[in-house]
N, C-alpha and C positions, 0 to 999 in steps of 0.2 A: 440639460441633456440635449445634444444636437441630433440632427436627423441621421448622421452616419452612425453614431453610437446606438441610437434607437434601432436602426436596421440590424446592426450586429447582434444586439441583445434579442431581437425578435427571431432572427435565424437560429440562435442558440436555443431559445425556448422552444422553437418549433422542432428542433432535433430531439430535445428531451421528450416532448409530447408524443412524437412518432414512436420512439422506443418504448415509453411507458404504456402507450395504448396497445402496442403489440404484446408486451409482457404482462401487463396488468399487475396482479398482486405478486408476481414472481420476479419482479425486477431486482429485489435484494439478493435473490439466489442466482442471478445471471451476471457474468463478467461484463457483458456488453451494456447492461443497464447501469452498472456501477461506473463504467467508463464515461458515459454521457453525463451522468449526474455529477461526477467529480470534475469533469471538464467544464461544466456550467458553473460549478462552485468557483473554480480558479479564474476562468475567463469572463464570466458573466456577473455573478453575484458579487465577487470580489471587486469588480470595476464599479458597481453601483455604490459599494461602501467607500471606495476610494474617492468618488466624486461627492458623496454626501458628507464625508469627513476629511477634507483635504488638509495637507500640511503635516500629516503624521508619517509619511513615507518619503524619506530623503532621496531615495533612488529615483523617484518620479521627476526630480529636477534634472535628470540626465536625458530625458526623452520628452518630446513634444506631445501634447494631447492629441494633435491631429494624427500623428502616427499611431497612437494607441487606439484611437477611434477606428482607423482603417484596419488595424489588426483585428479588432473585435469582429469586423465584418468578415475578414478572411477566416478567423476561427469559427464563426457561425456557419459559413459556407462549408468548411471542412467537417464540422460536426454533423451538418445535414447530409453530406455525402456519406459519412460514416453510418449514420442512422439508416439511410436508404439501403446501403449495401448490407448492413447487419440484418435488417428486417427481411430483405429478399432472400438472403442466404438461410437465415434461421427458419423462416416459414417454408422455404422451398425444399429443405431437407427432411421435414417431417412435421408431425402435428404440433400445434401451438403449445400444448401442455402435455407432459408425460407423467404418468403416475410413478412415483418413487416410493418403494416400500420402506417401512421403518425397520431396517435391519441392523444387526450389530455393525459398527462402523468398519471393522476389519475382521473378517472371519478368521479365527485362529491366531490372531495377533493380540497383544496385551489389552486388557479391558481398560475402562476409563480411569480406574484408580492407579494402575501401574503407569499409564500415560501421564497422568498428572504428577506423580512422584518423579518420573524421569524428566518431565518438563521443568519442575522446580530445581532439580539437581543441575540440569543443563543451564538454566538461567543463572543460578548462583555461580557456576563456572564462568559465565560471561561477565557477571557483575564483579567478580573477584579481580579481573584484569590480570590474572596469573597466566604465564606461558606454560601450559601443561602439555605441550607438544602440538605439532601440526594437526594431527588427526583428531585429538580430543577437542581442541578449541574449535575446529571447523565443524565437527559433528554437532557440538553444542550449539553453534551459531545457526546451522542449517535446520536442525530438527527441533529445537526447543519451542519455536512458535507453532509448528505443525502439531506437535504433541499436546501443546496447551489447548489449541482449538479443538482437536479431536477428543481430548480428555474431557473438556467442559461439555462438548456436545454429547459425549457418551453419558456423562452424569445426568444431563437433562433428559435424554432419551430413556434412561433407566428409571429416574426418580419422578419425572413428570415436568410439565411446563412451569410449575411453581418454583423450580430451581434455576430458571433462566436468570433471574435478577441476582441471586447470590453468586452463581458461577461467574457471571460477567463482571460483577463488582469486585469479587475477590481477585480475578485475573487482572482487572484494570489497575487496582491498587498495587499489585505486585509488579506490573509492567511500569507503573509510574515511577518506581524506584530507579529505573534506568534514565530518567530525565527526558524522555522523548514523548512529546504530545502525539506525534504521528502513530507511534506504536499502540498507544492506548486506544485511539479511535479505530485503527486498522484492524486489530484483532477482535474487537467487539463486533465490528461489521462482518468480519469473516465468520465469527461464531454464529451470528444471526443468519448469515447466508447459508451456512451448512444446515442449520436447523430448518430453515425454510425449504431447502432442497430436499430434506428428508420428511417434509410434510408435517413438521411439528407446529401445532397451532400457537401463535404468539399474540397475546392480548395487547391491544393498543395501550392500555393503561400501564402495563409493564414496560413497554417500549418507551413511553414518555418518561417514566421514572428513571429508566436506564439512561436515556439521553440526557436528562437533567444532571444526573450524577457524573456522567462522563464529561459533560461540559464544565462542571465544577472542577473536576480533576485537571482538565486541560488549562483552565484559567489559573489553577493553583500552580501547575508546572511553569506556566509563563511568568507568574508573579515571582516564583522562586528564582527564575533566571534573572529577573530584574534585581531581586534582593541580594542574591548570593552568587550570581554568575551561572554560566552554563555548566552543567554537571559533566557532560562528555568532555569538555575541555579540561576540567580538573582531573578527570580520570586518565588523561594522557600522561600526566606526571606521576600521580600515585592514585591507585584505585581506592575510592572512599569505602569505608566499612559500612555495613548495613545500618548501624546506628547513625552514622553521619549522613547517609542517604535519607533516612527518615527525618533527621533534623533539617536537612536541606529542603525537603518537601514542605515541612512545617513552616519554614521561613517565608513561604509564599503568602501565608495568611496575614503576615504583618503589613503587606502592601495595601491591604484594604483600608487601613487607617493611616497610611503614609501620606506624604505631602504630594503636591501637584506634580513635582518633577518625576517621581517614581510612577505615578499613574500615567503620565505622558509617555514614559519609556515603555510601559506595558502596552499602551495603545499603538505605539510605533512598532513594537515587536509583532503584534497581531497584523497590523496593516501591511507590513513587509512580507511576512511569511505566507500570506495567501495571495500575493500579487503575481499572478501567472502571465501578465501582459507586458511587463517591463522589458524582459529579455527579448521576446520576439519583436516588440516594437522597435527596439534599438537595432536589431538585425534588419528590419524593414527600412529604417532610415539609411543604413549603409547600402542596401540593395538599390534604393532609389537614387543614391549618389553615384554608385559605380556600375550597377547592372551586371555584377559578377557573382557567381555562386561556386562553391567548391565541389559540387556534385556529391558523389558517394564516398569521397576520400575519407571522411571521418567515420562513416558507417562501418567500413571494413576494419577499423581499429578495434571495434567491439569484440571481434573474434580473438584478437591477441589478448584482450583483457580477461577472457573466459578461460584461458589456459591455466590450470592449477599451478600455484607457485612451486609446488614440489617438483613439477616437470619443467618449470622455467624459473629457476632461482634468479632473484634480482629483477623480476619483472616490474615491480612497483618502483624501482630505482630509476626507471627511464624518465625521460622528459614527459610530464603529464599530457602535453599536446599529442604525444604518440599513443596515448592510451584512452584518454577521455574526450568524448565529443564536445562537451561543454568548453573545455580548455582550448581545443582546436578552434572552435567557432569564435571564441572571444578574440583569439589572435587574428583569425582570417577576416572577421568583420570589424576589427579595430575597436572593440568595445573597451570601456574602462576596466582595468584589472583590479584585483584585490577585493572583488565584490562577490558575495555568495548568491549568485543568481538562481532563479528557478527556471531552468531551461524548458521544461514541460515537453511532453511527447509531441504535441502539435508544433511547438516551437522548434524542436530539432528537425522534424520533418520539413519544416519551412526552410531551414538552412540549406537543404540539399539542392533544390531547383526553384526556390521561390514559390509564388502562388500556385502556378499550374502543377508543380510537383507535389505541393501540399494536398491539393484536392485529389490527385491520383493516389497518393499513398494513404489518404484517409479512406478512400474506397476499398483499397486492399486490406487495410486494417479492420474495417467494418466487416468485410467478408470473412476475415480470419476469426474475429470474435463470434460471428454467427456460427461458424463451424465448431468453434470451441464450446459454445453453449449448447449446440446440438449434441455434442459428445458428452458434455458434463451433465446433461439431464437424462441420460440413459439410465434405466433402473438396474439395480443389482450389480453395480460395477465400481470397484475401488479405484480403478484407473480414471473413471469419469469423475469421481469425487475429488481426487487429487488434482486433476486437470482444472476443474472448476475453482478450487481453492487457489491454485497457483496463478491463474490468469485474473482472478478477482484481486489478488494481491498486486499484480502488475498494474491493474486499472487504478487502484487506490494509491499507488506510488508513481503516478504519471509525472510528478514534478521532477523525477530523475531523468526524464528524457526517453530516448529509444533504448539505451543500454539496459534498462530494467527488463526488457523482454529477453535479452540474452541471458541475464542472470536467472530469470524465471524458468526458461527452458532447461538450463543446466541444473537448477534445483529440482525441477520436476523429474528429470532423468535420474537424479540421485535418489529421490523418493521411490521411484519405480524399481530401481536396482536393489534398494534396501528391503523391499517387501518380502522377497523370497527368504533370505537368511533370517530376518526377524521372525517371520511366521514359523519357520522350521525350529528355531531356537525356542520360541514360546511353546510350540506343540510338544517338544521334547521335555521342557521343564514341567509342563502340566502332566505329561505321562509319568514322569518320575514321581511327582507329588502324589498322583493317584495311586501309584504302586506302593509308595511308602505308607499312605493312609490305609490301604488294604492290608498290608503286612502288619501294621500296628493293630488294626481291628482284629485280625486273626490271632495275633499273639495274646490278646487280652481275653480271649474266650476260654 
């Protein structure tokens, strides 16, 4: 480990320390705390693993180590700017901690049982791969995860902390059938964050047990990809049945006793999927050679991407460079094509105006997260709860770049718009049920 890399890792660790010291035990319930933790995972801890176990990531042959070292310093400086702006904004807007009452998650809206049933139905619609119409498929995609998190949280709030492990494990196994490691980790973290935000006590022993089981599931999914291929790629041709999905997941257990070739493939898969430094380091090399940046050209394309397909038919048939920042950046910075890069939020911010722009945008992003967490920790507010969940999701999905924030805001607006009609429908349903029960009771007298 050279001095440049050590400096970068030190700056990143300092950013994490600043935010965790500010938030203390509530970092899991804060979107800003999750942002610095995930950034350190991709840009710091991942680099330590890359250096400790070299030769497992073929994409590292495309970029020099000196560029990666310099990028870790830039990433560390950006994270430190984020941390400073976040803490100043969060602390400047109000008290460090706010009491959040243990209330029903959504007053007048379906309870945890109904939410879980609707979540399972929505998830089955997604897994089926069937085209049930624009609205059905999109509602299932947008709301299944939220209903799962709120339903599990409602179950734990109603039944007690002992149900944290069963609720999280059941949802994790169900999500694992989709073949995505990220979803398993993401929704468990979101669930724990919601419970923490609602002041639900979480025992350390339960968290350790939950972490161990989630880690096993993540390894199992990775092993299944090595043994049987990626499930999402298979689903593009024909959606696998539930039995096939279970069989695919079980095939991962065979890798444990497999030969060295499959174990090497498993290690390469992990090494590549958590490498958040390769893409920005390649961009850095091109910047050093040409001293040219595209500015905010690719940023404005995110607005076009958020237009619903029902209003803009054929939107996704356009040139990907006209829609996606990653594709535009690959072309502009002359990066090798045909590679599934991890652009990262900081990496995309770096493409706009280089190092100075990265630090400026990191300051703005930190201030935004400080404002979001100030709102999200307000008591007795459904809007606050949904805001916290949405931006925590964005922080956990930072490998997607900047466009994740556009999708987050659009999804949050959809949540807020849906609150009124859902609450009214549920209230009317309960009123009808109460009336029928009363009439039945009177008729039996």
